[in-house]
SENU-899766 format. One record per residue (C-alpha): residue number from 1; residue in three letters; chain; y, x, z. Coordinates in nm, 2 decimals, padded with zeros to 4 digits. Layout:
residues N
   resi   resn   chain    north     east       up
    NUM    ala       A        Y        X        Z
...
//
This chain:
residues 500
   resi   resn   chain    north     east       up
      1    unk       A   -00.30   -01.88   -01.39
      2    unk       A   -00.27   -02.08   -01.09
      3    unk       A   -00.57   -02.34   -01.10
      4    unk       A   -00.75   -01.94   -01.01
      5    unk       A   -00.83   -01.93   -00.69
      6    unk       A   -00.71   -01.62   -00.58
      7    unk       A   -00.37   -01.65   -00.79
      8    unk       A   -00.26   -01.98   -00.65
      9    unk       A   -00.37   -01.84   -00.26
     10    unk       A   -00.13   -01.52   -00.36
     11    unk       A    00.13   -01.74   -00.45
     12    unk       A    00.13   -02.03   -00.13
     13    unk       A    00.07   -01.82    00.15
     14    unk       A    00.38   -01.57    00.03
     15    unk       A    00.59   -01.81    00.00
     16    unk       A    00.53   -01.97    00.31
     17    unk       A    00.45   -01.61    00.54
     18    unk       A    00.80   -01.53    00.41
     19    unk       A    00.96   -01.83    00.53
     20    unk       A    00.83   -01.78    00.88
     21    unk       A    00.90   -01.42    00.90
     22    unk       A    01.27   -01.48    00.88
     23    unk       A    01.29   -01.84    01.00
     24    unk       A    01.07   -01.75    01.37
     25    unk       A    01.29   -01.65    01.60
     26    unk       A    01.15   -01.25    01.72
     27    unk       A    00.96   -01.25    01.99
     28    unk       A    00.77   -01.59    01.97
     29    unk       A    00.48   -01.47    01.78
     30    unk       A    00.16   -01.48    02.05
     31    unk       A    00.23   -01.21    02.27
     32    unk       A    00.47   -01.03    01.96
     33    unk       A    00.65   -00.82    02.24
     34    unk       A    00.41   -00.64    02.36
     35    unk       A    00.32   -00.61    02.01
     36    unk       A    00.62   -00.48    01.92
     37    unk       A    00.59   -00.26    02.21
     38    unk       A    00.34   -00.12    02.09
     39    unk       A    00.37   -00.13    01.72
     40    unk       A    00.70    00.14    01.82
     41    unk       A    00.54    00.37    02.08
     42    unk       A    00.26    00.41    01.77
     43    unk       A    00.55    00.49    01.49
     44    unk       A    00.73    00.71    01.81
     45    unk       A    00.41    00.94    01.72
     46    unk       A    00.20    00.87    02.05
     47    unk       A   -00.10    00.75    01.99
     48    unk       A   -00.23    00.68    02.32
     49    unk       A   -00.12    00.48    02.62
     50    unk       A    00.09    00.61    02.90
     51    unk       A    00.08    00.55    03.30
     52    unk       A    00.40    00.41    03.40
     53    unk       A    00.52    00.32    03.73
     54    unk       A    00.82    00.06    03.79
     55    unk       A    00.97   -00.13    04.00
     56    unk       A    00.87   -00.58    03.93
     57    unk       A    01.22   -00.58    03.91
     58    unk       A    01.30   -00.35    03.63
     59    unk       A    01.00   -00.57    03.41
     60    unk       A    01.27   -00.84    03.45
     61    unk       A    01.20   -01.10    03.09
     62    unk       A    00.83   -00.95    02.97
     63    unk       A    00.52   -01.14    02.96
     64    unk       A    00.43   -01.01    03.31
     65    unk       A    00.67   -01.11    03.52
     66    unk       A    00.75   -01.44    03.27
     67    unk       A    00.39   -01.61    03.49
     68    unk       A    00.39   -01.42    03.82
     69    unk       A    00.55   -01.53    04.16
     70    unk       A    00.54   -01.21    04.30
     71    unk       A    00.87   -01.09    04.49
     72    unk       A    01.09   -00.77    04.31
     73    unk       A    00.99   -00.56    04.55
     74    unk       A    00.65   -00.49    04.44
     75    unk       A    00.57   -00.19    04.27
     76    unk       A    00.35   -00.21    03.90
     77    unk       A    00.17    00.14    03.83
     78    unk       A    00.03    00.00    03.44
     79    unk       A   -00.06    00.14    03.11
     80    unk       A    00.24    00.15    02.87
     81    unk       A    00.53    00.35    02.73
     82    unk       A    00.91    00.46    02.68
     83    unk       A    01.01    00.31    02.43
     84    unk       A    01.42    00.28    02.29
     85    unk       A    01.58    00.07    02.56
     86    unk       A    01.80   -00.13    02.33
     87    unk       A    01.47   -00.26    02.13
     88    unk       A    01.40   -00.33    02.40
     89    unk       A    01.66   -00.52    02.59
     90    unk       A    01.63   -00.77    02.27
     91    unk       A    01.30   -00.81    02.22
     92    unk       A    01.25   -00.89    02.56
     93    unk       A    01.55   -01.14    02.61
     94    unk       A    01.44   -01.30    02.33
     95    unk       A    01.11   -01.39    02.48
     96    unk       A    01.21   -01.49    02.84
     97    unk       A    01.45   -01.76    02.66
     98    unk       A    01.17   -01.90    02.46
     99    unk       A    00.91   -01.89    02.72
    100    unk       A    01.10   -01.91    03.07
    101    unk       A    01.47   -02.11    02.86
    102    unk       A    01.25   -02.29    02.68
    103    unk       A    01.47   -02.63    02.64
    104    unk       A    01.74   -02.40    02.43
    105    unk       A    01.77   -02.44    02.09
    106    unk       A    01.85   -02.16    01.89
    107    unk       A    02.18   -02.18    01.65
    108    unk       A    02.05   -02.23    01.29
    109    unk       A    01.97   -02.00    01.14
    110    unk       A    01.89   -01.75    01.46
    111    unk       A    02.09   -01.48    01.31
    112    unk       A    02.40   -01.66    01.38
    113    unk       A    02.36   -01.77    01.74
    114    unk       A    02.65   -01.66    01.96
    115    unk       A    02.45   -01.58    02.28
    116    unk       A    02.21   -01.34    02.14
    117    unk       A    02.18   -01.05    02.31
    118    unk       A    02.31   -00.71    02.19
    119    unk       A    02.14   -00.63    01.83
    120    unk       A    02.14   -00.30    01.80
    121    unk       A    01.88    00.04    01.90
    122    unk       A    01.99    00.22    02.13
    123    unk       A    01.81    00.60    02.11
    124    unk       A    01.74    00.64    02.45
    125    unk       A    01.42    00.53    02.61
    126    unk       A    01.32    00.27    02.89
    127    unk       A    00.97    00.27    03.06
    128    unk       A    00.76   -00.08    02.96
    129    unk       A    00.46   -00.14    03.04
    130    unk       A    00.25   -00.36    02.74
    131    unk       A   -00.15   -00.29    02.91
    132    unk       A   -00.25   -00.60    02.70
    133    unk       A   -00.21   -00.44    02.38
    134    unk       A   -00.24   -00.05    02.44
    135    unk       A   -00.65   -00.09    02.38
    136    unk       A   -00.59   -00.19    02.05
    137    unk       A   -00.61    00.15    01.78
    138    unk       A   -00.27    00.23    01.55
    139    unk       A   -00.46    00.21    01.27
    140    unk       A   -00.42   -00.20    01.32
    141    unk       A   -00.04   -00.19    01.26
    142    unk       A   -00.01    00.06    00.97
    143    unk       A    00.14   -00.24    00.80
    144    unk       A    00.42   -00.33    01.03
    145    unk       A    00.48    00.05    01.07
    146    unk       A    00.59    00.11    00.73
    147    unk       A    00.77   -00.20    00.67
    148    unk       A    00.98   -00.11    01.04
    149    unk       A    01.01    00.25    00.88
    150    unk       A    01.14    00.14    00.56
    151    unk       A    01.41   -00.12    00.76
    152    unk       A    01.53    00.15    01.00
    153    unk       A    01.66    00.39    00.73
    154    unk       A    01.86    00.04    00.62
    155    unk       A    02.01   -00.06    00.96
    156    unk       A    02.00   -00.07    01.34
    157    unk       A    01.98   -00.40    01.40
    158    unk       A    01.70   -00.49    01.54
    159    unk       A    01.59   -00.85    01.45
    160    unk       A    01.60   -00.67    01.07
    161    unk       A    01.39   -00.43    01.17
    162    unk       A    01.09   -00.68    01.35
    163    unk       A    01.16   -00.94    01.04
    164    unk       A    01.08   -00.61    00.77
    165    unk       A    00.74   -00.54    01.03
    166    unk       A    00.63   -00.92    00.90
    167    unk       A    00.68   -00.89    00.61
    168    unk       A    00.47   -00.51    00.63
    169    unk       A    00.26   -00.78    00.82
    170    unk       A    00.26   -01.07    00.55
    171    unk       A    00.24   -00.84    00.19
    172    unk       A   -00.14   -00.67    00.34
    173    unk       A   -00.20   -01.01    00.47
    174    unk       A   -00.24   -01.22    00.13
    175    unk       A   -00.28   -00.97   -00.06
    176    unk       A   -00.61   -00.85    00.12
    177    unk       A   -00.73   -01.18    00.16
    178    unk       A   -00.66   -01.29   -00.23
    179    unk       A   -00.87   -00.99   -00.26
    180    unk       A   -01.13   -01.11   -00.13
    181    unk       A   -01.11   -01.47   -00.28
    182    unk       A   -01.12   -01.29   -00.64
    183    unk       A   -01.45   -01.08   -00.50
    184    unk       A   -01.67   -01.34   -00.34
    185    unk       A   -01.89   -01.54   -00.54
    186    unk       A   -01.95   -01.78   -00.36
    187    unk       A   -01.70   -02.08   -00.20
    188    unk       A   -01.41   -01.95   -00.35
    189    unk       A   -01.17   -02.23   -00.23
    190    unk       A   -01.32   -02.22    00.08
    191    unk       A   -01.20   -01.85    00.12
    192    unk       A   -00.81   -01.98    00.06
    193    unk       A   -00.85   -02.31    00.23
    194    unk       A   -00.95   -02.11    00.54
    195    unk       A   -00.66   -01.82    00.46
    196    unk       A   -00.38   -02.13    00.38
    197    unk       A   -00.49   -02.31    00.76
    198    unk       A   -00.15   -02.34    00.92
    199    unk       A   -00.27   -02.13    01.24
    200    unk       A   -00.35   -01.87    01.06
    201    unk       A   -00.02   -01.85    00.82
    202    unk       A    00.16   -01.91    01.17
    203    unk       A    00.04   -01.65    01.35
    204    unk       A    00.05   -01.36    01.06
    205    unk       A    00.35   -01.41    00.98
    206    unk       A    00.46   -01.26    01.33
    207    unk       A    00.34   -00.90    01.45
    208    unk       A    00.08   -00.94    01.53
    209    unk       A   -00.27   -00.67    01.63
    210    unk       A   -00.51   -00.98    01.44
    211    unk       A   -00.35   -00.95    01.06
    212    unk       A   -00.53   -00.58    01.01
    213    unk       A   -00.81   -00.72    01.20
    214    unk       A   -00.83   -01.03    00.99
    215    unk       A   -00.73   -00.82    00.67
    216    unk       A   -01.07   -00.60    00.70
    217    unk       A   -01.31   -00.92    00.84
    218    unk       A   -01.28   -01.12    00.55
    219    unk       A   -01.26   -00.76    00.30
    220    unk       A   -01.58   -00.68    00.47
    221    unk       A   -01.78   -01.03    00.47
    222    unk       A   -01.66   -01.09    00.08
    223    unk       A   -01.76   -00.75   -00.04
    224    unk       A   -02.10   -00.83    00.13
    225    unk       A   -02.19   -01.15    00.00
    226    unk       A   -02.04   -00.98   -00.38
    227    unk       A   -02.37   -00.70   -00.30
    228    unk       A   -02.57   -00.97   -00.16
    229    unk       A   -02.56   -01.23   -00.41
    230    unk       A   -02.49   -01.06   -00.76
    231    unk       A   -02.81   -01.03   -00.92
    232    unk       A   -02.68   -00.70   -01.16
    233    unk       A   -02.72   -00.36   -00.93
    234    unk       A   -02.37   -00.24   -00.80
    235    unk       A   -02.15    00.08   -00.89
    236    unk       A   -02.04    00.35   -00.69
    237    unk       A   -01.74    00.20   -00.59
    238    unk       A   -01.85   -00.15   -00.49
    239    unk       A   -02.12    00.05   -00.27
    240    unk       A   -01.81    00.28   -00.14
    241    unk       A   -01.57    00.02   -00.09
    242    unk       A   -01.79   -00.19    00.14
    243    unk       A   -01.92    00.10    00.32
    244    unk       A   -01.55    00.20    00.41
    245    unk       A   -01.51   -00.13    00.50
    246    unk       A   -01.77   -00.05    00.71
    247    unk       A   -01.60    00.22    00.87
    248    unk       A   -01.30    00.03    00.95
    249    unk       A   -01.44   -00.23    01.09
    250    unk       A   -01.52    00.04    01.45
    251    unk       A   -01.09    00.04    01.46
    252    unk       A   -01.02   -00.34    01.48
    253    unk       A   -01.06   -00.52    01.80
    254    unk       A   -01.44   -00.41    01.93
    255    unk       A   -01.52   -00.76    01.94
    256    unk       A   -01.57   -00.82    01.56
    257    unk       A   -01.81   -00.49    01.52
    258    unk       A   -02.07   -00.61    01.54
    259    unk       A   -02.01   -00.71    01.18
    260    unk       A   -02.16   -00.47    01.02
    261    unk       A   -02.48   -00.53    01.14
    262    unk       A   -02.42   -00.79    00.75
    263    unk       A   -02.50   -00.46    00.60
    264    unk       A   -02.88   -00.48    00.60
    265    unk       A   -02.79   -00.87    00.46
    266    unk       A   -02.75   -00.69    00.10
    267    unk       A   -03.10   -00.53    00.07
    268    unk       A   -03.23   -00.79    00.19
    269    unk       A   -03.11   -01.13   -00.07
    270    unk       A   -03.11   -00.86   -00.32
    271    unk       A   -03.36   -00.64   -00.47
    272    unk       A   -03.14   -00.43   -00.67
    273    unk       A   -03.02   -00.30   -00.36
    274    unk       A   -03.28   -00.16   -00.22
    275    unk       A   -03.33    00.18   -00.37
    276    unk       A   -03.21    00.56   -00.09
    277    unk       A   -02.87    00.55   -00.21
    278    unk       A   -02.75    00.24   -00.10
    279    unk       A   -02.94    00.33    00.25
    280    unk       A   -02.79    00.65    00.21
    281    unk       A   -02.41    00.45    00.18
    282    unk       A   -02.52    00.16    00.49
    283    unk       A   -02.66    00.48    00.71
    284    unk       A   -02.38    00.65    00.67
    285    unk       A   -02.09    00.36    00.74
    286    unk       A   -02.32    00.27    01.02
    287    unk       A   -02.31    00.54    01.21
    288    unk       A   -01.95    00.64    01.14
    289    unk       A   -01.82    00.30    01.19
    290    unk       A   -02.03    00.35    01.59
    291    unk       A   -01.87    00.67    01.61
    292    unk       A   -01.49    00.53    01.58
    293    unk       A   -01.63    00.26    01.76
    294    unk       A   -01.75    00.44    02.07
    295    unk       A   -01.46    00.70    02.01
    296    unk       A   -01.18    00.45    02.09
    297    unk       A   -01.36    00.26    02.37
    298    unk       A   -01.43    00.63    02.55
    299    unk       A   -01.00    00.62    02.53
    300    unk       A   -00.93    00.29    02.64
    301    unk       A   -01.21    00.18    02.89
    302    unk       A   -01.00    00.28    03.13
    303    unk       A   -00.73    00.01    03.08
    304    unk       A   -00.72   -00.25    03.27
    305    unk       A   -00.51   -00.49    03.08
    306    unk       A   -00.52   -00.82    03.37
    307    unk       A   -00.27   -00.57    03.60
    308    unk       A    00.04   -00.65    03.37
    309    unk       A    00.01   -00.99    03.46
    310    unk       A    00.03   -00.88    03.88
    311    unk       A   -00.33   -01.06    03.86
    312    unk       A   -00.62   -00.89    04.11
    313    unk       A   -00.87   -00.86    03.82
    314    unk       A   -01.14   -00.55    03.81
    315    unk       A   -01.36   -00.53    03.54
    316    unk       A   -01.66   -00.36    03.70
    317    unk       A   -01.66   -00.62    03.92
    318    unk       A   -01.71   -00.91    03.69
    319    unk       A   -01.96   -00.72    03.52
    320    unk       A   -02.14   -00.71    03.76
    321    unk       A   -02.04   -01.08    03.86
    322    unk       A   -02.20   -01.18    03.48
    323    unk       A   -02.50   -00.92    03.52
    324    unk       A   -02.62   -01.07    03.85
    325    unk       A   -02.56   -01.50    03.70
    326    unk       A   -02.58   -01.50    03.35
    327    unk       A   -02.73   -01.89    03.37
    328    unk       A   -02.41   -01.99    03.56
    329    unk       A   -02.23   -01.76    03.34
    330    unk       A   -02.39   -01.90    03.02
    331    unk       A   -02.26   -02.27    03.14
    332    unk       A   -01.92   -02.12    03.12
    333    unk       A   -01.95   -02.02    02.85
    334    unk       A   -02.06   -02.36    02.70
    335    unk       A   -01.78   -02.52    02.89
    336    unk       A   -01.52   -02.28    02.68
    337    unk       A   -01.70   -02.37    02.42
    338    unk       A   -01.67   -02.73    02.39
    339    unk       A   -01.32   -02.71    02.49
    340    unk       A   -01.22   -02.45    02.23
    341    unk       A   -01.12   -02.57    01.85
    342    unk       A   -01.29   -02.32    01.72
    343    unk       A   -01.18   -02.48    01.33
    344    unk       A   -00.83   -02.40    01.42
    345    unk       A   -00.71   -02.71    01.32
    346    unk       A   -00.61   -02.92    01.64
    347    unk       A   -00.44   -02.65    01.80
    348    unk       A   -00.07   -02.66    01.63
    349    unk       A   -00.02   -02.24    01.64
    350    unk       A    00.03   -01.95    01.92
    351    unk       A    00.44   -01.94    01.84
    352    unk       A    00.53   -02.25    01.98
    353    unk       A    00.50   -02.39    02.32
    354    unk       A    00.15   -02.44    02.44
    355    unk       A    00.29   -02.83    02.54
    356    unk       A    00.33   -02.89    02.14
    357    unk       A    00.01   -02.97    01.92
    358    unk       A   -00.06   -03.03    01.63
    359    unk       A    00.04   -03.35    01.58
    360    unk       A   -00.21   -03.32    01.14
    361    unk       A   -00.49   -03.20    01.28
    362    unk       A   -00.70   -03.47    01.05
    363    unk       A   -00.56   -03.33    00.75
    364    unk       A   -00.62   -02.99    00.83
    365    unk       A   -01.01   -03.09    00.86
    366    unk       A   -00.99   -03.27    00.57
    367    unk       A   -00.89   -02.98    00.41
    368    unk       A   -01.13   -02.83    00.48
    369    unk       A   -01.44   -03.11    00.44
    370    unk       A   -01.30   -03.04    00.04
    371    unk       A   -01.34   -02.65    00.07
    372    unk       A   -01.71   -02.74    00.19
    373    unk       A   -01.79   -02.94   -00.03
    374    unk       A   -01.67   -02.73   -00.32
    375    unk       A   -01.82   -02.47   -00.22
    376    unk       A   -02.19   -02.59   -00.18
    377    unk       A   -02.22   -02.62   -00.56
    378    unk       A   -02.16   -02.26   -00.53
    379    unk       A   -02.51   -02.23   -00.35
    380    unk       A   -02.71   -02.48   -00.63
    381    unk       A   -02.84   -02.19   -00.83
    382    unk       A   -02.95   -01.99   -00.51
    383    unk       A   -03.34   -02.01   -00.35
    384    unk       A   -03.32   -02.13    00.02
    385    unk       A   -03.52   -01.84    00.13
    386    unk       A   -03.19   -01.67    00.07
    387    unk       A   -02.91   -01.97    00.22
    388    unk       A   -03.14   -01.94    00.55
    389    unk       A   -03.14   -01.60    00.59
    390    unk       A   -02.72   -01.60    00.52
    391    unk       A   -02.69   -01.91    00.75
    392    unk       A   -02.88   -01.70    01.05
    393    unk       A   -02.73   -01.39    01.00
    394    unk       A   -02.35   -01.61    01.01
    395    unk       A   -02.43   -01.75    01.26
    396    unk       A   -02.58   -01.54    01.48
    397    unk       A   -02.29   -01.29    01.48
    398    unk       A   -02.10   -01.62    01.49
    399    unk       A   -02.24   -01.61    01.85
    400    unk       A   -02.25   -01.21    01.93
    401    unk       A   -01.88   -01.16    01.85
    402    unk       A   -01.75   -01.53    02.02
    403    unk       A   -01.95   -01.48    02.36
    404    unk       A   -01.80   -01.08    02.34
    405    unk       A   -01.45   -01.21    02.27
    406    unk       A   -01.47   -01.45    02.57
    407    unk       A   -01.68   -01.15    02.80
    408    unk       A   -01.39   -01.01    02.77
    409    unk       A   -01.07   -01.19    02.81
    410    unk       A   -01.31   -01.34    03.13
    411    unk       A   -01.32   -00.92    03.24
    412    unk       A   -00.97   -00.82    03.16
    413    unk       A   -00.79   -01.12    03.23
    414    unk       A   -00.92   -01.30    03.54
    415    unk       A   -01.02   -01.25    03.90
    416    unk       A   -01.38   -01.15    03.99
    417    unk       A   -01.58   -01.43    04.01
    418    unk       A   -01.35   -01.72    03.85
    419    unk       A   -01.54   -02.00    03.80
    420    unk       A   -01.40   -02.08    03.47
    421    unk       A   -01.31   -01.82    03.13
    422    unk       A   -00.92   -01.80    03.10
    423    unk       A   -00.71   -01.69    02.84
    424    unk       A   -00.91   -01.76    02.53
    425    unk       A   -00.73   -01.85    02.23
    426    unk       A   -00.82   -02.05    01.88
    427    unk       A   -00.71   -01.75    01.68
    428    unk       A   -00.95   -01.57    01.83
    429    unk       A   -01.18   -01.72    01.60
    430    unk       A   -00.97   -01.67    01.27
    431    unk       A   -01.20   -01.36    01.24
    432    unk       A   -01.50   -01.51    01.21
    433    unk       A   -01.45   -01.87    01.07
    434    unk       A   -01.50   -01.75    00.70
    435    unk       A   -01.90   -01.65    00.82
    436    unk       A   -01.96   -01.96    00.97
    437    unk       A   -01.82   -02.21    00.74
    438    unk       A   -02.01   -02.06    00.50
    439    unk       A   -02.33   -02.10    00.73
    440    unk       A   -02.23   -02.44    00.72
    441    unk       A   -02.27   -02.45    00.39
    442    unk       A   -02.59   -02.31    00.34
    443    unk       A   -02.79   -02.53    00.52
    444    unk       A   -02.58   -02.87    00.30
    445    unk       A   -02.87   -02.91    00.04
    446    unk       A   -02.70   -02.86   -00.32
    447    unk       A   -02.66   -03.17   -00.56
    448    unk       A   -02.92   -03.22   -00.82
    449    unk       A   -02.74   -03.15   -01.21
    450    unk       A   -02.86   -03.24   -01.51
    451    unk       A   -02.96   -03.04   -01.76
    452    unk       A   -02.69   -03.02   -02.02
    453    unk       A   -02.53   -02.80   -02.27
    454    unk       A   -02.37   -02.51   -02.10
    455    unk       A   -02.02   -02.57   -02.30
    456    unk       A   -02.07   -02.95   -02.18
    457    unk       A   -02.12   -02.82   -01.85
    458    unk       A   -01.84   -02.63   -01.78
    459    unk       A   -01.62   -02.84   -01.91
    460    unk       A   -01.67   -03.16   -01.74
    461    unk       A   -01.70   -02.97   -01.46
    462    unk       A   -01.33   -02.87   -01.50
    463    unk       A   -01.18   -03.21   -01.56
    464    unk       A   -01.34   -03.35   -01.27
    465    unk       A   -01.20   -03.04   -01.03
    466    unk       A   -00.82   -03.20   -01.15
    467    unk       A   -00.86   -03.49   -00.87
    468    unk       A   -00.98   -03.25   -00.62
    469    unk       A   -00.77   -02.96   -00.69
    470    unk       A   -00.49   -03.24   -00.66
    471    unk       A   -00.59   -03.41   -00.33
    472    unk       A   -00.62   -03.04   -00.14
    473    unk       A   -00.30   -02.94   -00.27
    474    unk       A   -00.16   -03.27   -00.21
    475    unk       A   -00.27   -03.18    00.18
    476    unk       A   -00.18   -02.88    00.23
    477    unk       A    00.17   -02.94    00.11
    478    unk       A    00.17   -03.19    00.35
    479    unk       A    00.03   -02.98    00.61
    480    unk       A    00.35   -02.74    00.54
    481    unk       A    00.60   -02.99    00.59
    482    unk       A    00.47   -03.11    00.87
    483    unk       A    00.47   -02.75    01.04
    484    unk       A    00.79   -02.61    00.87
    485    unk       A    00.94   -02.99    01.02
    486    unk       A    00.79   -02.90    01.48
    487    unk       A    00.89   -02.53    01.41
    488    unk       A    01.30   -02.64    01.32
    489    unk       A    01.28   -02.88    01.60
    490    unk       A    01.11   -02.70    01.86
    491    unk       A    01.33   -02.37    01.78
    492    unk       A    01.65   -02.50    01.64
    493    unk       A    01.66   -02.91    01.74
    494    unk       A    01.66   -03.01    01.35
    495    unk       A    01.46   -03.34    01.33
    496    unk       A    01.38   -03.36    00.99
    497    unk       A    01.05   -03.52    00.87
    498    unk       A    00.92   -03.63    01.24
    499    unk       A    00.62   -03.89    01.15
    500    unk       A    00.28   -03.74    01.22
//
């Protein structure tokens, strides 16, 4: 069982991510406070945000307040809602301690720390501004809301409700990625290696909209690969499953919706899929997905998330700047790309402070290289035409989605005409990282294999895979050791084995 990629991934990822979900303090995740506020707002039945007018001093210890020098007399009118005051106090106080008073360690384990605020929900509502997450559709928080609601029946503790919400996201991530590995006909170990990168495990062990986004994107890519590269005709179940995933793309983060174009690869690469029923399913899927995308975009288009950070952001002015200075903006995009850790190997993670750097990035690179080399053999049976079509589609969509990510952040984060694009984090490339690596693999000429007996060939491959598998597993275990060592040192002051 443990030599099967999907089962090995499932066991390893669940074990590591459950530990991370429990050990990482509440509010430590990337923008986790505002994701928690949005999650609770949706859980209370309010799908859209409200306009909230708050004096700036009452927003103390929120994400926006930590990054501004505005005076307490400022009044902020922005998007958010009204959430439980005890929940907000607990989350925001932890955030303030983590990000502003980061020199103070928590007691280990976190839930026995004597300096923690009161750890219960109050039943009273309090205004909160979280415009950077109100644009996320309710669909993105479903697994976390389920975990939170189950825990709410048993406890009033904010700490353990948040841990339960995290566990809901962890289970979705692990099951979805394992299903994608089982589904794809090529690059199974490549899928597993990307899914086990330290950065993606840490980010998705916290409450975030990235979990559902990544799950839908990776399942959709795997489903398209299965239909495109398999020789036999698809069943109705496979067609409908892929079509539903195409519709769900309309509800994830809007910058990744262009992935739906991958559906066009299926009839292009697979002659068996050039039928009327396939065209009907794909047409309905793309139309419904586009309608969902446009409806949600229209519902949140008026939200200016940059106001939360007390910045004079103006999306319309930024749009006009980009359209009137296209070449200048292209140079800005190239500058951003040159300095961005697209493969997520050098960025330690967004959970820790930005000053903490990943100390074993070369091991992460080596793990990905082994996975890429293993995946090359999978493409040996496909023609150059198929490989080039797949490569072109994946690279094109990666570029389009990357430009949309950067432009969205530039419009809603930076002031008009800013010389640099800020706010783009390496984790935003995780939903489209597998297509990028598959494009690279498709371009590598596969090794020539002598014609041998089929039984001998399969046995030889199994034996040759043993040392490669062992080396990759050892590399990954060292990566996990370094990751947990850094986490324990950063949050709890415990120096275990800081050797890298």
